[in-house]
PASEBA-1860 file (N, C-alpha, C; in nm, 3 decimals):
! residues 155
1> MELLNYSL> -1.020/-1.513/-1.988/-0.908/-1.456/-1.909/-0.864/-1.308/-1.954 ~ -0.850/-1.248/-1.862/-0.795/-1.082/-1.898/-0.667/-1.096/-1.981 ~ -0.630/-1.011/-2.062/-0.524/-1.006/-2.138/-0.409/-0.955/-2.022 ~ -0.439/-0.876/-1.928/-0.343/-0.830/-1.845/-0.271/-0.935/-1.766 ~ -0.361/-1.024/-1.707/-0.348/-1.151/-1.619/-0.272/-1.242/-1.719 ~ -0.316/-1.271/-1.815/-0.242/-1.360/-1.919/-0.107/-1.322/-1.943 ~ -0.092/-1.202/-1.981/0.034/-1.150/-2.019/0.130/-1.157/-1.902 ~ 0.093/-1.110/-1.771/0.174/-1.130/-1.672/0.228/-1.269/-1.626
9> TLIVCFLG> 0.117/-1.366/-1.641/0.135/-1.493/-1.614/0.254/-1.539/-1.728 ~ 0.238/-1.526/-1.837/0.311/-1.555/-1.947/0.461/-1.509/-1.908 ~ 0.471/-1.377/-1.872/0.629/-1.316/-1.837/0.671/-1.409/-1.718 ~ 0.591/-1.436/-1.614/0.649/-1.508/-1.497/0.696/-1.649/-1.558 ~ 0.610/-1.699/-1.630/0.663/-1.828/-1.675/0.786/-1.828/-1.755 ~ 0.803/-1.736/-1.839/0.925/-1.705/-1.913/1.061/-1.696/-1.821 ~ 1.016/-1.628/-1.715/1.127/-1.600/-1.614/1.177/-1.722/-1.530 ~ 1.129/-1.833/-1.567/1.181/-1.958/-1.523/1.318/-1.996/-1.578
17> LFFGVILA> 1.344/-1.939/-1.715/1.464/-1.962/-1.790/1.569/-1.884/-1.723 ~ 1.557/-1.761/-1.682/1.651/-1.673/-1.624/1.676/-1.728/-1.490 ~ 1.599/-1.756/-1.402/1.614/-1.836/-1.286/1.709/-1.943/-1.293 ~ 1.685/-2.016/-1.403/1.778/-2.127/-1.409/1.928/-2.076/-1.455 ~ 1.937/-1.988/-1.531/2.050/-1.918/-1.553/2.130/-1.859/-1.429 ~ 2.036/-1.808/-1.358/2.112/-1.752/-1.230/2.148/-1.882/-1.134 ~ 2.058/-1.987/-1.131/2.081/-2.100/-1.039/2.220/-2.170/-1.103 ~ 2.259/-2.164/-1.254/2.368/-2.204/-1.305/2.496/-2.134/-1.260
25> FSAKEELK> 2.483/-1.990/-1.259/2.603/-1.905/-1.215/2.619/-1.922/-1.069 ~ 2.525/-1.954/-0.994/2.548/-1.948/-0.862/2.598/-2.070/-0.810 ~ 2.585/-2.202/-0.900/2.640/-2.324/-0.863/2.720/-2.383/-0.961 ~ 2.808/-2.312/-1.012/2.894/-2.363/-1.113/2.954/-2.506/-1.114 ~ 3.008/-2.534/-0.996/3.042/-2.660/-0.966/2.950/-2.791/-0.975 ~ 2.819/-2.746/-0.959/2.726/-2.841/-0.939/2.666/-2.866/-1.095 ~ 2.702/-2.817/-1.183/2.636/-2.812/-1.310/2.667/-2.941/-1.392 ~ 2.778/-2.997/-1.390/2.824/-3.117/-1.456/2.744/-3.238/-1.387
33> PGKKYFVL> 2.773/-3.271/-1.259/2.708/-3.380/-1.192/2.544/-3.364/-1.200 ~ 2.504/-3.250/-1.205/2.355/-3.241/-1.192/2.272/-3.234/-1.332 ~ 2.353/-3.243/-1.434/2.298/-3.252/-1.576/2.201/-3.342/-1.592 ~ 2.229/-3.472/-1.552/2.142/-3.606/-1.555/2.014/-3.576/-1.496 ~ 2.016/-3.503/-1.386/1.893/-3.480/-1.306/1.814/-3.361/-1.361 ~ 1.874/-3.269/-1.423/1.795/-3.152/-1.490/1.732/-3.224/-1.621 ~ 1.794/-3.318/-1.687/1.723/-3.383/-1.803/1.601/-3.445/-1.759 ~ 1.621/-3.523/-1.640/1.508/-3.609/-1.597/1.417/-3.522/-1.559
41> MQKIILLI> 1.427/-3.405/-1.480/1.327/-3.309/-1.449/1.253/-3.248/-1.554 ~ 1.306/-3.231/-1.677/1.255/-3.194/-1.794/1.160/-3.280/-1.841 ~ 1.182/-3.415/-1.853/1.100/-3.515/-1.901/0.986/-3.520/-1.814 ~ 1.004/-3.533/-1.683/0.870/-3.543/-1.571/0.798/-3.431/-1.586 ~ 0.838/-3.299/-1.590/0.752/-3.205/-1.624/0.668/-3.193/-1.732 ~ 0.745/-3.232/-1.861/0.668/-3.231/-1.971/0.549/-3.356/-1.985 ~ 0.586/-3.455/-1.913/0.486/-3.554/-1.893/0.361/-3.526/-1.809 ~ 0.402/-3.450/-1.693/0.295/-3.399/-1.617/0.197/-3.286/-1.691
49> ILIALLKM> 0.253/-3.207/-1.775/0.200/-3.115/-1.850/0.112/-3.180/-1.958 ~ 0.170/-3.277/-2.012/0.072/-3.361/-2.115/-0.043/-3.420/-2.037 ~ -0.008/-3.487/-1.917/-0.138/-3.546/-1.829/-0.240/-3.451/-1.810 ~ -0.195/-3.341/-1.759/-0.298/-3.211/-1.733/-0.370/-3.178/-1.877 ~ -0.311/-3.160/-1.977/-0.382/-3.135/-2.091/-0.476/-3.231/-2.141 ~ -0.421/-3.362/-2.137/-0.541/-3.477/-2.170/-0.648/-3.475/-2.078 ~ -0.631/-3.438/-1.953/-0.734/-3.450/-1.850/-0.835/-3.352/-1.884 ~ -0.778/-3.229/-1.915/-0.863/-3.100/-1.948/-0.950/-3.131/-2.070
57> FNVNVYMK> -0.898/-3.201/-2.167/-0.968/-3.211/-2.297/-1.064/-3.341/-2.292 ~ -1.031/-3.398/-2.185/-1.116/-3.536/-2.161/-1.109/-3.627/-2.280 ~ -0.979/-3.654/-2.302/-0.939/-3.747/-2.423/-0.963/-3.877/-2.384 ~ -1.002/-3.989/-2.477/-1.011/-4.121/-2.443/-0.893/-4.188/-2.424 ~ -0.913/-4.324/-2.372/-0.773/-4.393/-2.327/-0.692/-4.413/-2.451 ~ -0.715/-4.467/-2.557/-0.656/-4.479/-2.678/-0.587/-4.360/-2.732 ~ -0.630/-4.241/-2.722/-0.556/-4.130/-2.757/-0.477/-4.088/-2.657 ~ -0.490/-4.116/-2.519/-0.388/-4.087/-2.420/-0.266/-4.176/-2.434
65> LFAYAVLI> -0.287/-4.291/-2.452/-0.173/-4.381/-2.489/-0.094/-4.347/-2.622 ~ -0.159/-4.289/-2.717/-0.096/-4.243/-2.823/-0.001/-4.134/-2.804 ~ -0.078/-4.031/-2.716/0.001/-3.916/-2.700/0.127/-3.935/-2.598 ~ 0.118/-4.043/-2.491/0.230/-4.073/-2.426/0.333/-4.151/-2.515 ~ 0.302/-4.231/-2.604/0.384/-4.272/-2.696/0.462/-4.182/-2.783 ~ 0.402/-4.101/-2.839/0.467/-3.964/-2.920/0.547/-3.901/-2.821 ~ 0.503/-3.876/-2.693/0.593/-3.792/-2.596/0.730/-3.868/-2.573 ~ 0.719/-3.990/-2.540/0.822/-4.074/-2.517/0.927/-4.090/-2.635
73> LLMEINIK> 0.868/-4.099/-2.752/0.964/-4.092/-2.887/1.024/-3.956/-2.899 ~ 0.948/-3.840/-2.866/1.012/-3.713/-2.883/1.119/-3.693/-2.778 ~ 1.109/-3.744/-2.666/1.227/-3.733/-2.549/1.340/-3.808/-2.600 ~ 1.303/-3.935/-2.667/1.417/-4.007/-2.688/1.508/-3.971/-2.815 ~ 1.447/-3.903/-2.918/1.508/-3.833/-3.044/1.582/-3.694/-2.989 ~ 1.557/-3.658/-2.879/1.608/-3.546/-2.823/1.578/-3.419/-2.920 ~ 1.456/-3.390/-2.917/1.410/-3.275/-2.983/1.470/-3.146/-2.925 ~ 1.487/-3.047/-3.020/1.558/-2.919/-2.958/1.463/-2.865/-2.871
81> KEIIYFLL> 1.524/-2.819/-2.748/1.444/-2.751/-2.635/1.373/-2.623/-2.684 ~ 1.448/-2.550/-2.799/1.377/-2.439/-2.852/1.235/-2.477/-2.907 ~ 1.234/-2.575/-2.970/1.096/-2.635/-3.033/1.009/-2.673/-2.922 ~ 1.036/-2.715/-2.824/0.960/-2.773/-2.715/0.904/-2.630/-2.655 ~ 0.987/-2.558/-2.644/0.929/-2.425/-2.575/0.829/-2.336/-2.665 ~ 0.860/-2.352/-2.784/0.767/-2.279/-2.884/0.649/-2.379/-2.867 ~ 0.642/-2.501/-2.875/0.519/-2.575/-2.856/0.435/-2.558/-2.723 ~ 0.506/-2.527/-2.625/0.453/-2.485/-2.488/0.380/-2.345/-2.507
89> GFVFFFSS> 0.411/-2.262/-2.598/0.348/-2.139/-2.612/0.187/-2.176/-2.653 ~ 0.170/-2.279/-2.730/0.041/-2.341/-2.768/-0.028/-2.388/-2.657 ~ 0.042/-2.459/-2.567/0.000/-2.541/-2.453/-0.056/-2.430/-2.348 ~ 0.037/-2.337/-2.351/-0.001/-2.212/-2.247/-0.139/-2.158/-2.290 ~ -0.150/-2.119/-2.414/-0.278/-2.058/-2.458/-0.382/-2.148/-2.425 ~ -0.396/-2.269/-2.483/-0.514/-2.381/-2.477/-0.545/-2.401/-2.345 ~ -0.456/-2.395/-2.242/-0.481/-2.429/-2.101/-0.534/-2.297/-2.048 ~ -0.536/-2.207/-2.100/-0.602/-2.088/-2.045/-0.732/-2.060/-2.048
97> KNTNTFLL> -0.806/-2.174/-2.110/-0.957/-2.182/-2.115/-0.993/-2.255/-2.004 ~ -0.920/-2.312/-1.911/-0.951/-2.381/-1.812/-0.863/-2.330/-1.689 ~ -0.928/-2.259/-1.594/-0.852/-2.183/-1.484/-0.757/-2.278/-1.404 ~ -0.821/-2.386/-1.367/-0.727/-2.489/-1.288/-0.599/-2.552/-1.354 ~ -0.639/-2.583/-1.480/-0.533/-2.640/-1.567/-0.427/-2.533/-1.604 ~ -0.490/-2.409/-1.626/-0.402/-2.297/-1.674/-0.284/-2.281/-1.539 ~ -0.350/-2.288/-1.421/-0.262/-2.256/-1.298/-0.142/-2.354/-1.309 ~ -0.183/-2.486/-1.324/-0.096/-2.613/-1.313/0.003/-2.586/-1.427
105> VASLIFLY> -0.043/-2.569/-1.555/0.039/-2.557/-1.666/0.129/-2.451/-1.649 ~ 0.090/-2.322/-1.616/0.176/-2.212/-1.618/0.282/-2.237/-1.500 ~ 0.255/-2.298/-1.399/0.354/-2.344/-1.277/0.459/-2.439/-1.343 ~ 0.405/-2.523/-1.428/0.503/-2.646/-1.466/0.584/-2.572/-1.566 ~ 0.553/-2.478/-1.643/0.627/-2.418/-1.759/0.733/-2.337/-1.680 ~ 0.709/-2.285/-1.587/0.797/-2.186/-1.500/0.898/-2.284/-1.449 ~ 0.860/-2.407/-1.385/0.961/-2.490/-1.342/1.042/-2.544/-1.435 ~ 0.988/-2.584/-1.563/1.050/-2.628/-1.688/1.159/-2.544/-1.718
113> GFPIGSVF> 1.145/-2.405/-1.713/1.246/-2.314/-1.740/1.381/-2.339/-1.654 ~ 1.370/-2.380/-1.528/1.487/-2.391/-1.435/1.589/-2.482/-1.519 ~ 1.549/-2.600/-1.533/1.670/-2.704/-1.612/1.699/-2.658/-1.725 ~ 1.597/-2.598/-1.807/1.653/-2.563/-1.956/1.744/-2.436/-1.933 ~ 1.731/-2.347/-1.856/1.818/-2.223/-1.844/1.939/-2.258/-1.764 ~ 1.942/-2.362/-1.684/2.066/-2.435/-1.608/2.170/-2.488/-1.722 ~ 2.083/-2.575/-1.802/2.164/-2.637/-1.894/2.237/-2.563/-2.002 ~ 2.147/-2.461/-2.048/2.178/-2.354/-2.150/2.285/-2.280/-2.118
121> ASKLIKNN> 2.303/-2.249/-1.958/2.400/-2.148/-1.916/2.518/-2.233/-1.897 ~ 2.503/-2.347/-1.861/2.627/-2.447/-1.857/2.720/-2.459/-1.981 ~ 2.657/-2.427/-2.087/2.734/-2.408/-2.206/2.810/-2.284/-2.229 ~ 2.762/-2.199/-2.176/2.838/-2.050/-2.188/2.851/-2.004/-2.065 ~ 2.910/-2.079/-1.960/2.926/-2.043/-1.820/3.046/-1.955/-1.818 ~ 3.154/-1.959/-1.914/3.263/-1.876/-1.922/3.240/-1.721/-1.957 ~ 3.120/-1.708/-2.003/3.075/-1.571/-2.029/3.011/-1.486/-1.929 ~ 2.983/-1.358/-1.967/2.915/-1.273/-1.860/2.764/-1.326/-1.857
129> IFFVFKKI> 2.709/-1.310/-1.739/2.568/-1.352/-1.713/2.476/-1.267/-1.791 ~ 2.479/-1.145/-1.839/2.401/-1.063/-1.916/2.419/-1.104/-2.055 ~ 2.510/-1.163/-2.109/2.546/-1.217/-2.240/2.454/-1.350/-2.241 ~ 2.451/-1.439/-2.145/2.377/-1.571/-2.137/2.233/-1.505/-2.148 ~ 2.186/-1.417/-2.063/2.054/-1.368/-2.067/2.001/-1.320/-2.188 ~ 2.079/-1.264/-2.254/2.049/-1.216/-2.388/2.042/-1.342/-2.488 ~ 2.125/-1.432/-2.484/2.137/-1.556/-2.571/2.000/-1.631/-2.551 ~ 1.977/-1.639/-2.411/1.856/-1.739/-2.380/1.729/-1.670/-2.414
137> FFSYFWFL> 1.731/-1.522/-2.401/1.604/-1.475/-2.445/1.574/-1.481/-2.601 ~ 1.680/-1.460/-2.679/1.665/-1.467/-2.819/1.641/-1.620/-2.867 ~ 1.705/-1.697/-2.778/1.680/-1.855/-2.833/1.533/-1.903/-2.808 ~ 1.465/-1.840/-2.678/1.334/-1.894/-2.657/1.213/-1.788/-2.651 ~ 1.238/-1.697/-2.706/1.152/-1.580/-2.711/1.013/-1.613/-2.796 ~ 1.018/-1.723/-2.865/0.925/-1.765/-2.946/0.789/-1.800/-2.882 ~ 0.838/-1.865/-2.747/0.724/-1.899/-2.661/0.631/-1.786/-2.614 ~ 0.707/-1.664/-2.608/0.621/-1.535/-2.575/0.544/-1.490/-2.692
145> LVALALKL> 0.602/-1.496/-2.810/0.528/-1.473/-2.936/0.409/-1.547/-2.956 ~ 0.442/-1.672/-2.950/0.322/-1.762/-3.000/0.193/-1.748/-2.889 ~ 0.235/-1.752/-2.773/0.117/-1.734/-2.665/0.061/-1.605/-2.669 ~ 0.125/-1.502/-2.686/0.056/-1.368/-2.698/-0.013/-1.343/-2.827 ~ 0.038/-1.400/-2.930/-0.014/-1.374/-3.076/-0.152/-1.464/-3.073 ~ -0.149/-1.568/-3.023/-0.278/-1.651/-3.004/-0.386/-1.587/-2.919 ~ -0.341/-1.542/-2.825/-0.422/-1.463/-2.725/-0.490/-1.344/-2.778 ~ -0.429/-1.264/-2.861/-0.453/-1.134/-2.927/-0.548/-1.171/-3.052
153> FIN> -0.493/-1.272/-3.125/-0.587/-1.298/-3.259/-0.687/-1.399/-3.252 ~ -0.677/-1.487/-3.164/-0.787/-1.614/-3.147/-0.884/-1.566/-3.045 ~ -0.855/-1.502/-2.948/-0.943/-1.499/-2.830/-1.027/-1.365/-2.839
END
């Protein structure tokens, strides 16, 4: 995949976080009752990403079961979202080897940003939206760095 297409797709994926912030600021009163749905949406999207990756690498049944068990464990211990987004940088890069999987994973990472951005903004809703944009960028920019560095140095 060309570096320009890869980079533009990477930026669009990252914009999901900012759209989540915009969603939070435009529907402030819906944040508290909607939080449980945002968390559920995050878990479902991560599961679909894992399924797509396992299908791409043609993993056997036992490895799939192990991967699902690890994902469920990580969801239950509430691993930090910044770490998950960091790991999604690796997922983004490895999925770029297969165009169909890449399109699916890139779309899911974009959608994953919506609930992450909304929950992040709900904690800072009393601040200016540009302050929240800056905070979310510096909290999650590792996704961009990892995915871009892997593309530049490995590919």
